[in-house]
Biopython code that builds the backbone (N, CA, C, O; Angstrom):
import numpy as np
from Bio.PDB.StructureBuilder import StructureBuilder

atoms = [
    (1, "MET", "N", (67.651, 52.971, 128.531)),
    (1, "MET", "CA", (66.393, 52.914, 129.242)),
    (1, "MET", "C", (65.999, 51.471, 129.550)),
    (1, "MET", "O", (65.541, 51.189, 130.658)),
    (2, "GLY", "N", (66.164, 50.559, 128.606)),
    (2, "GLY", "CA", (65.812, 49.153, 128.784)),
    (2, "GLY", "C", (66.673, 48.503, 129.856)),
    (2, "GLY", "O", (66.183, 47.687, 130.637)),
    (3, "VAL", "N", (67.966, 48.862, 129.900)),
    (3, "VAL", "CA", (68.867, 48.303, 130.901)),
    (3, "VAL", "C", (68.449, 48.780, 132.284)),
    (3, "VAL", "O", (68.486, 48.016, 133.249)),
    (4, "LEU", "N", (68.056, 50.025, 132.377)),
    (4, "LEU", "CA", (67.599, 50.576, 133.658)),
    (4, "LEU", "C", (66.329, 49.868, 134.141)),
    (4, "LEU", "O", (66.180, 49.602, 135.333)),
    (5, "ALA", "N", (65.430, 49.570, 133.227)),
    (5, "ALA", "CA", (64.186, 48.881, 133.581)),
    (5, "ALA", "C", (64.485, 47.473, 134.081)),
    (5, "ALA", "O", (63.891, 47.026, 135.062)),
    (6, "VAL", "N", (65.404, 46.768, 133.413)),
    (6, "VAL", "CA", (65.781, 45.422, 133.828)),
    (6, "VAL", "C", (66.428, 45.466, 135.212)),
    (6, "VAL", "O", (66.137, 44.617, 136.054)),
    (7, "CYS", "N", (67.291, 46.430, 135.452)),
    (7, "CYS", "CA", (67.933, 46.569, 136.767)),
    (7, "CYS", "C", (66.889, 46.861, 137.844)),
    (7, "CYS", "O", (66.942, 46.303, 138.940)),
    (8, "LEU", "N", (65.961, 47.723, 137.527)),
    (8, "LEU", "CA", (64.906, 48.062, 138.480)),
    (8, "LEU", "C", (64.035, 46.845, 138.789)),
    (8, "LEU", "O", (63.685, 46.626, 139.948)),
    (9, "LEU", "N", (63.685, 46.065, 137.801)),
    (9, "LEU", "CA", (62.912, 44.843, 138.011)),
    (9, "LEU", "C", (63.698, 43.851, 138.870)),
    (9, "LEU", "O", (63.129, 43.169, 139.722)),
    (10, "GLY", "N", (64.992, 43.778, 138.641)),
    (10, "GLY", "CA", (65.840, 42.890, 139.437)),
    (10, "GLY", "C", (65.894, 43.316, 140.890)),
    (10, "GLY", "O", (65.891, 42.475, 141.789)),
    (11, "VAL", "N", (65.943, 44.629, 141.126)),
    (11, "VAL", "CA", (65.997, 45.144, 142.499)),
    (11, "VAL", "C", (64.695, 44.845, 143.237)),
    (11, "VAL", "O", (64.713, 44.552, 144.432)),
    (12, "VAL", "N", (63.578, 44.916, 142.541)),
    (12, "VAL", "CA", (62.284, 44.703, 143.185)),
    (12, "VAL", "C", (61.924, 43.216, 143.248)),
    (12, "VAL", "O", (61.512, 42.725, 144.299)),
    (13, "PHE", "N", (62.076, 42.500, 142.136)),
    (13, "PHE", "CA", (61.577, 41.137, 142.040)),
    (13, "PHE", "C", (62.661, 40.066, 142.025)),
    (13, "PHE", "O", (62.324, 38.882, 142.039)),
    (14, "GLY", "N", (63.899, 40.408, 141.997)),
    (14, "GLY", "CA", (64.986, 39.444, 141.878)),
    (14, "GLY", "C", (65.165, 38.570, 143.107)),
    (14, "GLY", "O", (64.475, 38.733, 144.113)),
    (15, "GLU", "N", (66.117, 37.630, 143.003)),
    (15, "GLU", "CA", (66.371, 36.688, 144.089)),
    (15, "GLU", "C", (66.715, 37.391, 145.398)),
    (15, "GLU", "O", (66.346, 36.925, 146.476)),
    (16, "PHE", "N", (67.418, 38.503, 145.299)),
    (16, "PHE", "CA", (67.762, 39.292, 146.476)),
    (16, "PHE", "C", (67.042, 40.635, 146.451)),
    (16, "PHE", "O", (67.509, 41.618, 147.027)),
    (17, "GLY", "N", (65.900, 40.657, 145.775)),
    (17, "GLY", "CA", (65.135, 41.887, 145.632)),
    (17, "GLY", "C", (64.340, 42.234, 146.879)),
    (17, "GLY", "O", (64.276, 41.479, 147.849)),
    (18, "PHE", "N", (63.744, 43.404, 146.806)),
    (18, "PHE", "CA", (63.004, 43.976, 147.920)),
    (18, "PHE", "C", (61.873, 43.060, 148.390)),
    (18, "PHE", "O", (61.715, 42.841, 149.591)),
    (19, "LEU", "N", (61.093, 42.529, 147.461)),
    (19, "LEU", "CA", (59.964, 41.677, 147.830)),
    (19, "LEU", "C", (60.446, 40.380, 148.478)),
    (19, "LEU", "O", (59.827, 39.902, 149.428)),
    (20, "ARG", "N", (61.528, 39.813, 147.986)),
    (20, "ARG", "CA", (62.084, 38.582, 148.564)),
    (20, "ARG", "C", (62.570, 38.835, 149.994)),
    (20, "ARG", "O", (62.373, 38.001, 150.878)),
    (21, "ILE", "N", (63.195, 39.973, 150.214)),
    (21, "ILE", "CA", (63.675, 40.324, 151.559)),
    (21, "ILE", "C", (62.499, 40.483, 152.518)),
    (21, "ILE", "O", (62.570, 40.029, 153.660)),
    (22, "LEU", "N", (61.419, 41.120, 152.069)),
    (22, "LEU", "CA", (60.229, 41.257, 152.915)),
    (22, "LEU", "C", (59.635, 39.892, 153.266)),
    (22, "LEU", "O", (59.240, 39.660, 154.409)),
    (23, "LEU", "N", (59.572, 38.990, 152.281)),
    (23, "LEU", "CA", (59.055, 37.648, 152.514)),
    (23, "LEU", "C", (59.926, 36.895, 153.521)),
    (23, "LEU", "O", (59.405, 36.237, 154.421)),
    (24, "LEU", "N", (61.237, 36.988, 153.374)),
    (24, "LEU", "CA", (62.150, 36.305, 154.291)),
    (24, "LEU", "C", (62.058, 36.873, 155.703)),
    (24, "LEU", "O", (62.147, 36.125, 156.676)),
    (25, "ARG", "N", (61.884, 38.167, 155.823)),
    (25, "ARG", "CA", (61.723, 38.773, 157.152)),
    (25, "ARG", "C", (60.451, 38.285, 157.828)),
    (25, "ARG", "O", (60.437, 38.010, 159.028)),
    (26, "ARG", "N", (59.383, 38.181, 157.045)),
    (26, "ARG", "CA", (58.124, 37.691, 157.609)),
    (26, "ARG", "C", (58.274, 36.232, 158.052)),
    (26, "ARG", "O", (57.828, 35.866, 159.140)),
    (27, "GLU", "N", (58.898, 35.401, 157.215)),
    (27, "GLU", "CA", (59.117, 33.998, 157.567)),
    (27, "GLU", "C", (60.013, 33.888, 158.795)),
    (27, "GLU", "O", (59.796, 33.026, 159.647)),
    (28, "SER", "N", (61.004, 34.744, 158.891)),
    (28, "SER", "CA", (61.895, 34.743, 160.049)),
    (28, "SER", "C", (61.125, 35.063, 161.322)),
    (28, "SER", "O", (61.349, 34.432, 162.355)),
    (29, "GLY", "N", (60.231, 36.025, 161.261)),
    (29, "GLY", "CA", (59.404, 36.372, 162.415)),
    (29, "GLY", "C", (58.502, 35.220, 162.831)),
    (29, "GLY", "O", (58.331, 34.954, 164.021)),
    (30, "GLU", "N", (57.921, 34.531, 161.840)),
    (30, "GLU", "CA", (57.069, 33.383, 162.139)),
    (30, "GLU", "C", (57.871, 32.264, 162.785)),
    (30, "GLU", "O", (57.398, 31.626, 163.725)),
    (31, "LEU", "N", (59.076, 32.021, 162.291)),
    (31, "LEU", "CA", (59.931, 30.981, 162.867)),
    (31, "LEU", "C", (60.354, 31.333, 164.288)),
    (31, "LEU", "O", (60.411, 30.459, 165.153)),
    (32, "ARG", "N", (60.647, 32.593, 164.532)),
    (32, "ARG", "CA", (61.000, 33.023, 165.893)),
    (32, "ARG", "C", (59.827, 32.812, 166.848)),
    (32, "ARG", "O", (60.025, 32.394, 167.988)),
    (33, "ALA", "N", (58.614, 33.096, 166.390)),
    (33, "ALA", "CA", (57.428, 32.878, 167.220)),
    (33, "ALA", "C", (57.247, 31.384, 167.514)),
    (33, "ALA", "O", (56.879, 31.016, 168.629)),
    (34, "GLN", "N", (57.499, 30.531, 166.532)),
    (34, "GLN", "CA", (57.401, 29.086, 166.741)),
    (34, "GLN", "C", (58.454, 28.606, 167.737)),
    (34, "GLN", "O", (58.180, 27.731, 168.558)),
    (35, "ILE", "N", (59.642, 29.170, 167.669)),
    (35, "ILE", "CA", (60.713, 28.804, 168.608)),
    (35, "ILE", "C", (60.316, 29.191, 170.027)),
    (35, "ILE", "O", (60.496, 28.405, 170.957)),
    (36, "ILE", "N", (59.783, 30.386, 170.200)),
    (36, "ILE", "CA", (59.347, 30.847, 171.527)),
    (36, "ILE", "C", (58.255, 29.927, 172.065)),
    (36, "ILE", "O", (58.288, 29.543, 173.234)),
    (37, "GLU", "N", (57.283, 29.570, 171.214)),
    (37, "GLU", "CA", (56.202, 28.679, 171.636)),
    (37, "GLU", "C", (56.748, 27.303, 172.019)),
    (37, "GLU", "O", (56.314, 26.720, 173.012)),
    (38, "ALA", "N", (57.697, 26.783, 171.236)),
    (38, "ALA", "CA", (58.294, 25.475, 171.540)),
    (38, "ALA", "C", (59.072, 25.520, 172.858)),
    (38, "ALA", "O", (59.034, 24.561, 173.628)),
    (39, "LYS", "N", (59.770, 26.616, 173.122)),
    (39, "LYS", "CA", (60.507, 26.746, 174.379)),
    (39, "LYS", "C", (59.560, 26.814, 175.567)),
    (39, "LYS", "O", (59.853, 26.251, 176.621)),
    (40, "MET", "N", (58.421, 27.499, 175.412)),
    (40, "MET", "CA", (57.436, 27.566, 176.489)),
    (40, "MET", "C", (56.842, 26.181, 176.749)),
    (40, "MET", "O", (56.678, 25.780, 177.902)),
    (41, "THR", "N", (56.521, 25.456, 175.687)),
    (41, "THR", "CA", (56.000, 24.098, 175.826)),
    (41, "THR", "C", (57.026, 23.199, 176.500)),
    (41, "THR", "O", (56.681, 22.392, 177.363)),
    (42, "GLN", "N", (58.284, 23.339, 176.106)),
    (42, "GLN", "CA", (59.352, 22.548, 176.709)),
    (42, "GLN", "C", (59.465, 22.843, 178.202)),
    (42, "GLN", "O", (59.625, 21.922, 179.003)),
    (43, "ARG", "N", (59.383, 24.110, 178.581)),
    (43, "ARG", "CA", (59.478, 24.497, 179.994)),
    (43, "ARG", "C", (58.326, 23.885, 180.801)),
    (43, "ARG", "O", (58.536, 23.385, 181.907)),
    (44, "ILE", "N", (57.116, 23.927, 180.247)),
    (44, "ILE", "CA", (55.951, 23.351, 180.927)),
    (44, "ILE", "C", (56.130, 21.848, 181.101)),
    (44, "ILE", "O", (55.856, 21.310, 182.173)),
    (45, "LEU", "N", (56.589, 21.169, 180.050)),
    (45, "LEU", "CA", (56.792, 19.724, 180.128)),
    (45, "LEU", "C", (57.897, 19.363, 181.113)),
    (45, "LEU", "O", (57.795, 18.355, 181.813)),
    (46, "GLU", "N", (58.954, 20.174, 181.175)),
    (46, "GLU", "CA", (60.028, 19.924, 182.136)),
    (46, "GLU", "C", (59.523, 20.087, 183.573)),
    (46, "GLU", "O", (59.910, 19.325, 184.459)),
    (47, "GLU", "N", (58.657, 21.081, 183.800)),
    (47, "GLU", "CA", (58.075, 21.268, 185.133)),
    (47, "GLU", "C", (57.190, 20.087, 185.514)),
    (47, "GLU", "O", (57.234, 19.625, 186.654)),
    (48, "LYS", "N", (56.386, 19.594, 184.569)),
    (48, "LYS", "CA", (55.546, 18.427, 184.835)),
    (48, "LYS", "C", (56.404, 17.198, 185.128)),
    (48, "LYS", "O", (56.103, 16.425, 186.038)),
    (49, "LYS", "N", (57.462, 17.026, 184.360)),
    (49, "LYS", "CA", (58.373, 15.897, 184.564)),
    (49, "LYS", "C", (59.005, 15.974, 185.945)),
    (49, "LYS", "O", (59.094, 14.966, 186.646)),
    (50, "ASP", "N", (59.443, 17.161, 186.339)),
    (50, "ASP", "CA", (60.059, 17.347, 187.651)),
    (50, "ASP", "C", (59.065, 17.016, 188.768)),
    (50, "ASP", "O", (59.430, 16.372, 189.752)),
    (51, "LYS", "N", (57.816, 17.455, 188.618)),
    (51, "LYS", "CA", (56.797, 17.153, 189.626)),
    (51, "LYS", "C", (56.547, 15.655, 189.719)),
    (51, "LYS", "O", (56.402, 15.115, 190.815)),
    (52, "LEU", "N", (56.496, 14.984, 188.575)),
    (52, "LEU", "CA", (56.266, 13.545, 188.588)),
    (52, "LEU", "C", (57.437, 12.792, 189.217)),
    (52, "LEU", "O", (57.239, 11.739, 189.823)),
    (53, "GLU", "N", (58.632, 13.311, 189.082)),
    (53, "GLU", "CA", (59.820, 12.656, 189.652)),
    (53, "GLU", "C", (59.992, 12.963, 191.136)),
    (53, "GLU", "O", (60.512, 12.129, 191.877)),
    (54, "ASN", "N", (59.564, 14.151, 191.586)),
    (54, "ASN", "CA", (59.926, 14.601, 192.928)),
    (54, "ASN", "C", (58.761, 14.927, 193.854)),
    (54, "ASN", "O", (58.979, 15.121, 195.050)),
    (55, "ASP", "N", (57.548, 14.994, 193.354)),
    (55, "ASP", "CA", (56.415, 15.418, 194.179)),
    (55, "ASP", "C", (55.424, 14.262, 194.334)),
    (55, "ASP", "O", (54.690, 13.929, 193.403)),
    (56, "ASP", "N", (55.417, 13.663, 195.516)),
    (56, "ASP", "CA", (54.532, 12.524, 195.775)),
    (56, "ASP", "C", (53.058, 12.905, 195.641)),
    (56, "ASP", "O", (52.248, 12.092, 195.195)),
    (57, "PHE", "N", (52.706, 14.132, 196.023)),
    (57, "PHE", "CA", (51.315, 14.578, 195.920)),
    (57, "PHE", "C", (50.846, 14.545, 194.462)),
    (57, "PHE", "O", (49.731, 14.108, 194.177)),
    (58, "THR", "N", (51.691, 15.004, 193.549)),
    (58, "THR", "CA", (51.328, 15.019, 192.132)),
    (58, "THR", "C", (51.139, 13.603, 191.608)),
    (58, "THR", "O", (50.198, 13.338, 190.859)),
    (59, "VAL", "N", (52.022, 12.696, 191.996)),
    (59, "VAL", "CA", (51.902, 11.306, 191.553)),
    (59, "VAL", "C", (50.627, 10.680, 192.113)),
    (59, "VAL", "O", (49.913, 9.968, 191.407)),
    (60, "GLU", "N", (50.349, 10.949, 193.380)),
    (60, "GLU", "CA", (49.137, 10.408, 194.005)),
    (60, "GLU", "C", (47.887, 10.967, 193.331)),
    (60, "GLU", "O", (46.936, 10.230, 193.072)),
    (61, "LYS", "N", (47.888, 12.252, 193.052)),
    (61, "LYS", "CA", (46.743, 12.886, 192.388)),
    (61, "LYS", "C", (46.510, 12.270, 191.011)),
    (61, "LYS", "O", (45.373, 11.987, 190.635)),
    (62, "LEU", "N", (47.585, 12.066, 190.270)),
    (62, "LEU", "CA", (47.478, 11.459, 188.948)),
    (62, "LEU", "C", (46.962, 10.026, 189.053)),
    (62, "LEU", "O", (46.128, 9.602, 188.253)),
    (63, "ALA", "N", (47.460, 9.279, 190.044)),
    (63, "ALA", "CA", (47.001, 7.900, 190.246)),
    (63, "ALA", "C", (45.504, 7.876, 190.551)),
    (63, "ALA", "O", (44.786, 6.994, 190.079)),
    (64, "ARG", "N", (45.039, 8.837, 191.333)),
    (64, "ARG", "CA", (43.616, 8.892, 191.674)),
    (64, "ARG", "C", (42.769, 9.277, 190.456)),
    (64, "ARG", "O", (41.787, 8.608, 190.133)),
    (65, "GLU", "N", (43.158, 10.345, 189.800)),
    (65, "GLU", "CA", (42.327, 10.897, 188.733)),
    (65, "GLU", "C", (42.378, 10.074, 187.447)),
    (65, "GLU", "O", (41.348, 9.875, 186.802)),
    (66, "GLU", "N", (43.544, 9.603, 187.073)),
    (66, "GLU", "CA", (43.691, 8.925, 185.792)),
    (66, "GLU", "C", (43.512, 7.408, 185.890)),
    (66, "GLU", "O", (43.036, 6.776, 184.947)),
    (67, "CYS", "N", (43.894, 6.826, 187.031)),
    (67, "CYS", "CA", (43.885, 5.367, 187.158)),
    (67, "CYS", "C", (42.822, 4.852, 188.115)),
    (67, "CYS", "O", (42.583, 3.646, 188.168)),
    (68, "GLY", "N", (42.180, 5.731, 188.871)),
    (68, "GLY", "CA", (41.151, 5.316, 189.804)),
    (68, "GLY", "C", (41.693, 4.596, 191.024)),
    (68, "GLY", "O", (40.988, 3.775, 191.611)),
    (69, "LEU", "N", (42.908, 4.876, 191.418)),
    (69, "LEU", "CA", (43.507, 4.239, 192.586)),
    (69, "LEU", "C", (43.159, 5.006, 193.857)),
    (69, "LEU", "O", (42.877, 6.204, 193.812)),
    (70, "TYR", "N", (43.182, 4.302, 194.998)),
    (70, "TYR", "CA", (42.930, 4.956, 196.283)),
    (70, "TYR", "C", (43.736, 4.253, 197.365)),
    (70, "TYR", "O", (44.249, 3.152, 197.160)),
    (71, "LYS", "N", (43.842, 4.905, 198.523)),
    (71, "LYS", "CA", (44.591, 4.333, 199.645)),
    (71, "LYS", "C", (43.753, 3.286, 200.364)),
    (71, "LYS", "O", (42.524, 3.360, 200.375)),
    (72, "LYS", "N", (44.422, 2.321, 200.957)),
    (72, "LYS", "CA", (43.753, 1.256, 201.700)),
    (72, "LYS", "C", (42.960, 1.867, 202.867)),
    (72, "LYS", "O", (43.474, 2.704, 203.608)),
    (73, "GLY", "N", (41.705, 1.436, 203.014)),
    (73, "GLY", "CA", (40.851, 1.942, 204.078)),
    (73, "GLY", "C", (40.164, 3.256, 203.738)),
    (73, "GLY", "O", (39.361, 3.744, 204.534)),
    (74, "GLU", "N", (40.444, 3.826, 202.619)),
    (74, "GLU", "CA", (39.871, 5.107, 202.215)),
    (74, "GLU", "C", (38.513, 4.874, 201.563)),
    (74, "GLU", "O", (38.342, 3.897, 200.834)),
    (75, "LYS", "N", (37.555, 5.747, 201.809)),
    (75, "LYS", "CA", (36.240, 5.644, 201.174)),
    (75, "LYS", "C", (36.268, 6.441, 199.874)),
    (75, "LYS", "O", (36.754, 7.571, 199.826)),
    (76, "VAL", "N", (35.737, 5.827, 198.829)),
    (76, "VAL", "CA", (35.703, 6.461, 197.514)),
    (76, "VAL", "C", (34.250, 6.710, 197.150)),
    (76, "VAL", "O", (33.423, 5.801, 197.216)),
    (77, "PHE", "N", (33.942, 7.927, 196.772)),
    (77, "PHE", "CA", (32.601, 8.290, 196.358)),
    (77, "PHE", "C", (32.601, 8.513, 194.856)),
    (77, "PHE", "O", (33.349, 9.346, 194.345)),
    (78, "LEU", "N", (31.769, 7.773, 194.156)),
    (78, "LEU", "CA", (31.623, 7.933, 192.713)),
    (78, "LEU", "C", (30.247, 8.522, 192.442)),
    (78, "LEU", "O", (29.249, 8.042, 192.982)),
    (79, "PHE", "N", (30.184, 9.541, 191.624)),
    (79, "PHE", "CA", (28.938, 10.224, 191.331)),
    (79, "PHE", "C", (28.507, 9.925, 189.911)),
    (79, "PHE", "O", (29.322, 9.947, 188.988)),
    (80, "GLU", "N", (27.231, 9.648, 189.737)),
    (80, "GLU", "CA", (26.698, 9.385, 188.407)),
    (80, "GLU", "C", (26.708, 10.665, 187.584)),
    (80, "GLU", "O", (26.476, 11.760, 188.096)),
    (81, "GLY", "N", (26.983, 10.497, 186.300)),
    (81, "GLY", "CA", (26.940, 11.631, 185.400)),
    (81, "GLY", "C", (28.139, 12.558, 185.513)),
    (81, "GLY", "O", (28.253, 13.521, 184.756)),
    (82, "GLY", "N", (29.021, 12.278, 186.440)),
    (82, "GLY", "CA", (30.215, 13.109, 186.573)),
    (82, "GLY", "C", (31.215, 12.755, 185.493)),
    (82, "GLY", "O", (31.065, 11.748, 184.801)),
    (83, "ASP", "N", (32.222, 13.575, 185.353)),
    (83, "ASP", "CA", (33.250, 13.290, 184.364)),
    (83, "ASP", "C", (34.482, 12.688, 185.028)),
    (83, "ASP", "O", (35.615, 12.967, 184.633)),
    (84, "SER", "N", (34.243, 11.854, 186.047)),
    (84, "SER", "CA", (35.329, 11.174, 186.749)),
    (84, "SER", "C", (35.989, 10.183, 185.811)),
    (84, "SER", "O", (35.309, 9.530, 185.019)),
    (85, "ALA", "N", (37.302, 10.063, 185.890)),
    (85, "ALA", "CA", (38.040, 9.145, 185.030)),
    (85, "ALA", "C", (37.812, 7.702, 185.462)),
    (85, "ALA", "O", (37.933, 6.788, 184.647)),
    (86, "ALA", "N", (37.483, 7.487, 186.733)),
    (86, "ALA", "CA", (37.355, 6.136, 187.259)),
    (86, "ALA", "C", (35.896, 5.702, 187.312)),
    (86, "ALA", "O", (35.017, 6.486, 187.670)),
    (87, "GLN", "N", (35.654, 4.470, 186.957)),
    (87, "GLN", "CA", (34.365, 3.832, 187.141)),
    (87, "GLN", "C", (34.483, 2.935, 188.368)),
    (87, "GLN", "O", (35.595, 2.633, 188.801)),
    (88, "GLU", "N", (33.369, 2.508, 188.930)),
    (88, "GLU", "CA", (33.397, 1.709, 190.157)),
    (88, "GLU", "C", (34.245, 0.463, 189.977)),
    (88, "GLU", "O", (34.987, 0.091, 190.886)),
    (89, "SER", "N", (34.156, -0.189, 188.831)),
    (89, "SER", "CA", (34.934, -1.404, 188.608)),
    (89, "SER", "C", (36.418, -1.106, 188.395)),
    (89, "SER", "O", (37.244, -2.017, 188.457)),
    (90, "ASP", "N", (36.763, 0.148, 188.149)),
    (90, "ASP", "CA", (38.153, 0.530, 187.893)),
    (90, "ASP", "C", (38.893, 0.948, 189.144)),
    (90, "ASP", "O", (40.113, 1.110, 189.089)),
    (91, "VAL", "N", (38.224, 1.130, 190.267)),
    (91, "VAL", "CA", (38.846, 1.646, 191.474)),
    (91, "VAL", "C", (39.694, 0.562, 192.107)),
    (91, "VAL", "O", (39.195, -0.518, 192.423)),
    (92, "ILE", "N", (40.985, 0.845, 192.296)),
    (92, "ILE", "CA", (41.954, -0.124, 192.801)),
    (92, "ILE", "C", (42.682, 0.511, 193.984)),
    (92, "ILE", "O", (43.065, 1.678, 193.899)),
    (93, "PRO", "N", (42.885, -0.219, 195.086)),
    (93, "PRO", "CA", (43.571, 0.365, 196.230)),
    (93, "PRO", "C", (45.058, 0.580, 195.974)),
    (93, "PRO", "O", (45.721, -0.237, 195.335)),
    (94, "LEU", "N", (45.572, 1.715, 196.495)),
    (94, "LEU", "CA", (47.015, 1.965, 196.477)),
    (94, "LEU", "C", (47.642, 1.201, 197.642)),
    (94, "LEU", "O", (47.040, 1.119, 198.712)),
    (95, "ASP", "N", (48.799, 0.659, 197.461)),
    (95, "ASP", "CA", (49.501, -0.021, 198.550)),
    (95, "ASP", "C", (50.252, 0.993, 199.380)),
    (95, "ASP", "O", (51.188, 1.619, 198.883)),
    (96, "ASN", "N", (49.864, 1.177, 200.645)),
    (96, "ASN", "CA", (50.556, 2.081, 201.575)),
    (96, "ASN", "C", (50.656, 1.436, 202.911)),
    (96, "ASN", "O", (51.204, 2.026, 203.842)),
]
sb = StructureBuilder()
sb.init_structure("model")
sb.init_model(0)
sb.init_chain("A")
sb.init_seg("    ")
for serial, (resi, resn, name, xyz) in enumerate(atoms, 1):
    if name == "N":
        sb.init_residue(resn, " ", resi, " ")
    sb.init_atom(name, np.array(xyz, "f"), 0.0, 1.0, " ", f" {name:<3s}", serial, name[0])
structure = sb.get_structure()
């Protein structure tokens, strides 16, 4: 009877027991979800990189919004209280 109890405890709680297998399956599922999320993030970043390398409109938009640049002869309107990235002193003409 004692040997049977020890074997049963080993099957449930042992290194390769039922509870350990359930824990490993749960961890495996969590890791798979993290991999999927990382692949989605990678895909988004690759698309952004491609746009920055090949799409002049995207580069121009970023230059305007993040750096406050504008084209020569272009009128720039700055609004008070807005969440514009550029301040009046930060506005610099783009060379075109």
